[in-house]
Structure formats: structure tokens, C-alpha cells
N, C-alpha and C positions, 0 to 999 in steps of 0.2 A: 556144772563145770563150764567156765567161760574163758579161763586164762590159757594162753599159748605157752607161757613159761612163768616160773616164779623166780624171784631174786631175793636172797637173804643177805642183808648187810647194807644199811642205808647211810653210809658215810658219803663223801663227795663223789667218789667214783660210782658207787652203787646207784645213787640218785640219778646221776647223769646218764648212766647206761639205761636205766629204766625209761627216762625221758626220750632217749634215742630210739629205743625199741617202740615206744608209743608213737613217735613221729613216723615210724615205718609200718604202722598199722598192726603191730603185735599187741595183744592184750597181756599185760604183766600183772602178776600178783606180788605185792611188796610185803616183806616181813623183816623184822628186826628183833633181836633179843630184848632190847629196851622198847617195849610196845609203844610208848609215848612218841618215839621217833616216827612210827608209822602214821600216827594221827597228825603229827606236825607236817610230815611230807605231803599227805593227802590234802591238808588245808592250805598249803603254800605252793611249792614248786609244781606239784602234781594236780593242783586244783583245776578243774575243767577238762582233765584228760580222761582216757579210758582206763587208767590204772586203778586196780582194786587193791584193798589192803586186807591183811589178815591179822587177827588178834592172837592166833596160836598156830603152831605147826600143823595141827590137825585141820584147822580151817584152811590154811594155805594149800595143803595137799588136796582138800576137797574141791578147791577152785580150779584144779588143773585138768586140762583135756588130756587124752591119751594120744601119744606117749607122754608120760609125765616128765617134764624137763625142769630142772632146778639149777640155778646158778648160785653158787656159794662164794661170796667174796671174803677172803681171809686177810687180815692185816699182816704185814710182814713182821717177823720177829719169832717168838717162841711158837712151837708147834701146837696146834689145837686139834681136838677130836670132836668136831661138831656134826660131822656128816652122819654118824650113827644114829642121831636123834630123829631125823625125818624118815630114815630107811624103813622102820617097822610100819610106818603109816602109808607107804606106797602100795600099789596094787600087788596082790599075791603073785600073779604071773611074772611080774617084773622081778620080784624078790627071788622067785624060783630060778629064773634065768640068770640073775646076777645083775648088779648095777653096772651100767656102762659109764665109766668115769672118763671125763675129758679134763685135762689140765690145760688151761689157756692163759697166756700172759696178755695183758692189755697195755698198750702204750699210747700215749698222747695226752696224759694228764687229764684234768677235769674237762678241759675244752674238747679234747679229742673224744672223750667218753660220750659227750653229749652230741657232738656233730659228726663223728666219724673217726674211730680209733683204728690203730693197726692191731689186729688180733692174730695170735699165734697158737692155734690149738694143736694138741697132740694127746696121745693116750690110746684108748680103746677105739680102733678105727670103725667098729660096728656102730658107734654112737654118732659118727660124723654125718651120715645122711639125715639124722634127726635134728642136728644143730646147724647144718650148712646154710639153710635158707635164712635163718635168723642172724647168724654170725656174718655172713657175706652181705646181708641186707643192711646191717647197721655199720659195717666197716667203711673206712674212707675209700673213695674211688679216685682212680688216676687214669690218665690216657683217655681211652674211649669208654671208660666206665668200669675198668677192671677193679675188683675189690681187693683191698690190702689185707687179705685174709685167705689162707688156704691150709690144708692139712699138712702138719709138719712131720709127723712120724710117730714112732712108738714112744713109750713112756720115757720122759726125760728130755727128748729133743726140743720140745717147746720151751722148757725152762732154761736149758742151756743156751738156746738161741737168744732168749730175752736177757740172760746174763751178759752175753757178749754185746748185745744191743746197748744195754745200759752202760757198759764200760766205754763203748765208742761215744756214747752221749757224754759221759763224764770227761773223756779226753777232749771232745769238742769244746766243752765248757771251759776246760783249763786253757785250751788254745785261745779262745776268745778273750778270756780273762787276761792272758799275756798281751794280746793285741791291744786291749783297752788300756793297760798300764803303760805300754810303749807309747801310745797316743797321748795319754794324759801326762805322764811323768817325763818322757823324753822329748816329745814334740810340744808339750805345753798346750794341748788343744782344750778348748772349753767344751762343756757338755753339749751345747748345740752343734758345735763343729763335729763332734764325734757322732752325734745322731745322724747328721747329713752323710758322714763317711760310711757308716754302716748301712744306711738306706741305699746309698749308691752301690756299695758292694753287693747288696742283695739283688741287684739287677745284673750281676756278672755271673761267673762260674760259682760264686758263693751264694747262690740262691738257695737258702735253707732256713728252716724254722728258727734255729737258735740265733742266726744273724738278725732275723726279723724281730724276734723278741728282745734282742739286745738293744735295738733302737728304742723299743717301748720302755725298757728298764731305764735307759738314760734320760728319757723324756719325763718319766713319772715324778710327780711332785707330791709331797706329803701334805697333811692338813694345814701346815704353816706356809704352804706355797713355795717351799724349798725342795730341791731335789732329794729324793729318798736315798739313793745309792750311797752317798758319802756317809750316811748314818749307819750303814750295815756293818756289823762286826766281821772282821776278816778271819774267820775261823770256821772250817767246814767239818761236818759230821761224817760218819762212815755208816753205810747201810749194808756192808758185807760183800756186795757183788764185786767190787773192785778187787778185794782180797781173794775171793773165790776164783775170779778170772785169772789173776796172776798165778795162783797156786796151780790151777788146772793147766795153764800154759806150760809151766815148768815141768809138771808131771808128764805131759805129752811131748815134751821136747820142742816146743814152739816158743820162739822169742817174740814177746809183745812189749818192747821197751816203752813205747809211747803210753800204753795203758798203765804199765807199771809205774812210770814216772809220775803220771797223774795221781795215782794212789799215794805215792810217797809225798808229793807236794801237798795233798790234802792232809796227810798225817802230820806233816810239819806245821801246817797252818793251824791245826787243832791245838798245838802247844802254845796257845795264846798267852797264858799267864807266864809260862817260862820265857817266852820271847820278850814280854814286857820287862821282866826282871833282868834279863840279859842285856837289854838295850840301855839299862841304867849304868852298866859297867863296861859294855863293849860298844864303842862308837860305830864300828863298821866302816865300809869304804865310803869315800866321798861321793856325793850325788853326781851321777854322770851328766856331763855337759855336752849337749848335742849342738854342733855348729855347722853341720852339712845341710844339704838341700832337703828341707822338710817334706816337700811334695814328693820327691823321689823316694824318700825313706818310707813314707806312707804307702806307696805302691809296693815297696819291698815287704812291708808288713802284710799287705793283702796277698801277695804271691806266696809268702811263707806260710800263711794260714791255709791257703788252698793246697799247697804241696803236702803239708802236714796232715790235712784231712784225708788226702788220698792214701798216705801211708797208714793212717789209722784204720781205714776201711780194709786195706790190704792185709794188715795184721789180723783184723777181726775175722775175715774170711779164711785165712790160713788156719786159725784156731778151730773154726767150724769144720773145716775139711778134715783136720786131724781127729777131732772128736767123733765125726761120722765114721771114720775108719776104725776107731777104737771100739765103738758101741754098735757098729753094724747098721747105722742109720743110712737111709737113702735120702739125701737132701737135694733139693732143687735150688741151686744157688741163684739162678735168675729169678726164681719165684720168691726167694728170701728178699732180694733187692726190691722186688715189686711190693712186697708187704711193708717194707720200710720206706718206700717211696712216698707214701702219704699217711697222714694220721698220727704217726709216731714222732717222738722228739727229734730224732736224727733225720727226719725227712729232708730231702734235698734233691735238686735237679740232677745232681751227680749220680744218684742211685738209679736214675733212668738209664744212664750210660752204662753203669755196672750191670744192670739187667741185660742190656743188649749184648754186652761182651760175653757174659756167661751163657746167654741163649745161643750164641754162635759157637761157643767152645766150653761145654760143661766141664771138661777136664782141665781147664786152665788152672795151673798150680798157684799162680800169684798174679795179682792185678798188674804189677809192674812189668810183667812179661808181655803185656798187651801193648801194641804200638801207640794207641791213644794215650794211655796213662804214662807210658815211658816218655813220650814227647812232652806231656804236661809237666811232669816233674823236672825234666831237663830244662824246660823254659823257665822254671821258677828257681833253679839252683843258685844263680848269681844273686838273687834277692834273699834267699833262704839264710845264707851264712851271716850277713850283717844283722838281720833281724834276730836270729837265734843267739848270736854272740852278745848282743845287747840285752836280750831278754833274760839271760841267765843271771843277771845282776839283781833281779827282783824276785819277791815271793808274794804276789798278790793273791787274795782269796775272797775279798768281799763280793766281787762280781760273780764268782761261782755260787756263793750262797744266794745271791739275788736270783739266779737262774734255777736254783733248786726249789723243792717244794716249800721249804720253810727257811727262815733266817733269824738271827739274833740282831738286835740293834745295839750300838755302842752304849746308849744310855740305859739299857735294860738287859744286861747279860743274864743268861739263864732263862729268859722268856723267848718263846718262838712265835714268829709272826708269818702270815701267809698273805701275799698280795696277788690279786688277779690283774696281772700286768696288761692284758689285752682287753679286759672287760667283756669277754665273750663266753663266760661260763657261769656256773651257779654261785650262790651266795654262801654255801657251806664251806668251811675252811678245811684245807688239807691238814693232816697231822704230822708230827715229827716222830721218828723212831730211830733207834740204833740197832745194829746187829753185829 
């Protein structure tokens, strides 16, 4: 036995998590139901590493040191029952005691998985000491080296937290998409001008990953040396978490209109064929002509985006607090902000401030009741209204798809593509799914 841990599932996230653990001096045994993927991985991305492969579950278990630790990555969608297959192969003492199960969500996409994700473990707390060193070792680090990973609570807390995280992410994507279309269609800005604007914004309060990757998306050119973004079909898919978040919020009596409206906008955009047919019969309103100070309006867009992001976080933490009350969870809201501060998709400098606020007042019911966030929103209100009133005239979606895992292009509807916008992650493509 030589492996510290085994991982089953060699899609893009599995491969990159293995490489991350290898980089942090953990020996990993890799396994996949399609055995050829194990051989391919060892011959390519894992070539020259300490990673070992297994040709069967029995061989995989035989490679494991005690305590025997296995990560099982399951694709979103229909339920699967794969965990019962390796259980009979594990040590008898472990079987007699019972398997210690940890459910952990991973955020950060393929780049985060390889270089430092945000990890949100929960479940059987007896398992945490056995996983803590590995999980916190590979997680993203912020501040003076604090890992973006800590124990979240009993069964369900981790998945609920990731569900809320994903909806904040989707709302941010919708907000950025709106900002992009205001810049493009109202201000008439060229791609290079928008790249510069987003890069400048990323040096302000809007220092966040999705703003950073927005500039990369706008820069990206296809094989024909033309920008890829205009070729992306403006129709978004649904992975279920938006619907689940909205339903949960209504059940618990919490209003999350920003998240709800993002879901609705996505549903409307998915009616692409219906919209094409309608456009042949319904002309719609005339295109808005903007005649005011463009530089001033660009600042209005930036402030509106910042204020809306604060509201999105406020609604997300309200929902977490209500769920904690309903299920009896003890959640550390400052710790949650720390976990989201690095590695994950919604990582931003703003989360550092949120952590400080909750660390000082764990009982704070709403972020907007804090003086810092109250003043920030008040400072943005005069810019918020003109940006929002102009933005409601449009229904953009191609930028949302560019920021998502996969997208369709106008020339090939029905086929899904994945682009590594930053060039910092593996060569295996992410897959598409609906829930």
C-alpha cells in the first residue's frame, strides 16, 4: 500500500484534483470505470508524477494506506449508486464500524481544481480529521495562508451552501452580461475598449474572478483570428440549482429576487427558436439611442454592477441563515465568506470585507444593516437607476454562455463547446448536462 487516497472519476475535475494532490506531495491512486482513461491519464497529464493507476476496484483498494480514503466524483444529473461497489473491498474493521461519508462540493472549475479550489465538506464529522490535511492542503489560500476550506456541518449543509454559491455565481454572470450589452449596444464600445474597461474595473471594488475572465473572453480569438464571443448562441441551459434555490427561498419565506430574475432570464433566453419566430412577426421597440455623456454612463454601469453584487451576496447569506435555522445547522458566516474568498467562481475582494463584518457580528441579519455596505449602496444609488432602466430593454445571453462550462455557437446549434479562456488548466474538455 502506497497511496494516501484514491480518486474515482477521471473527467476534467478528477484529473486536475489528482494533479493538485500530487503537487502537494500526496500519493493518489487513479481509477475510472472506463479503464482506458486511466492509461491515457498516466501517459499524458500524469506522466512523470507520483500518481499510480488501478485496473480494477480491488487493485485500487489494495494500493490504499490506512485509513483507506476514497474520493468519488459523480457527474450531476440522475442519481447513481456506485459507492456500494468498493465497500466490500475495504478493511473489515472499517466495514464493521461503518463508512464515514463526507459530501464535499468543489468550486473553481478545472483551473481551481488543479491550482487551488474552494472546498465545502460536510457530513459525518468523524471523517473530517482523516480528510482535513488533504483538503486544506490542496485548497486555495488567501490572506496569510488561510485555506478556503473548513468543515461545514451535518448532512446537507455543504450541498445547500454550494447551491447558494452557484446561484450567486449565475446572478453575477447575468449582471456582467447586462453590463456588457449596455457597453456594446448603448455606448457602441468596440471589443478592445470593453476589454480595457473590465481590466480597469478589476482594479477597483470589482476585483473578482468573473470580471477578470470577462476581459479574457472579450480578447479571445477563434482559429480564424476573429473574436469568438459574437459567434456564441444566446441561449442558456439550466442545471437545476437556480430553480432549487428559488424554490427553497420561497419555502423558507426569504425573498431572493435577484437570483430569481436571473433564472427567469435564463429560461427566456433558452426559448431561442420561439424568439426567432416571434421576431419575424413582432418588430419590438426601436433601438435605444444614447446621446448623453458616455464616460459618465460607463461609470454608472460600474457602480450599478457593484451595488447589485452587494445585494446578491446579502440575499444569499439571508437564505443560508434561514436554512440554518430550519435544519439546525451551526454555520460560521465569516468562515463561509473566507471559503468563497479564493478558489471559487464568485471569489472577490468583497468577500474579505464580508468575512470581517461577520467576524465582528456573527448575528448580523443582513449585510445592508452594516455601515460599510449601507454606505456603499447609498453611494451607488444615483448611478443604479439609469443603468437599470436602460438595461431592462435588452435580453442578452451569449455572454452568460461564454462564462459557463459549455456553449453553443450560432453556426452549429446543438453542439456544445468548451474553451479554456485563461489557458491555465488541463486539456480535457468539460461536459454539458441539464437537470
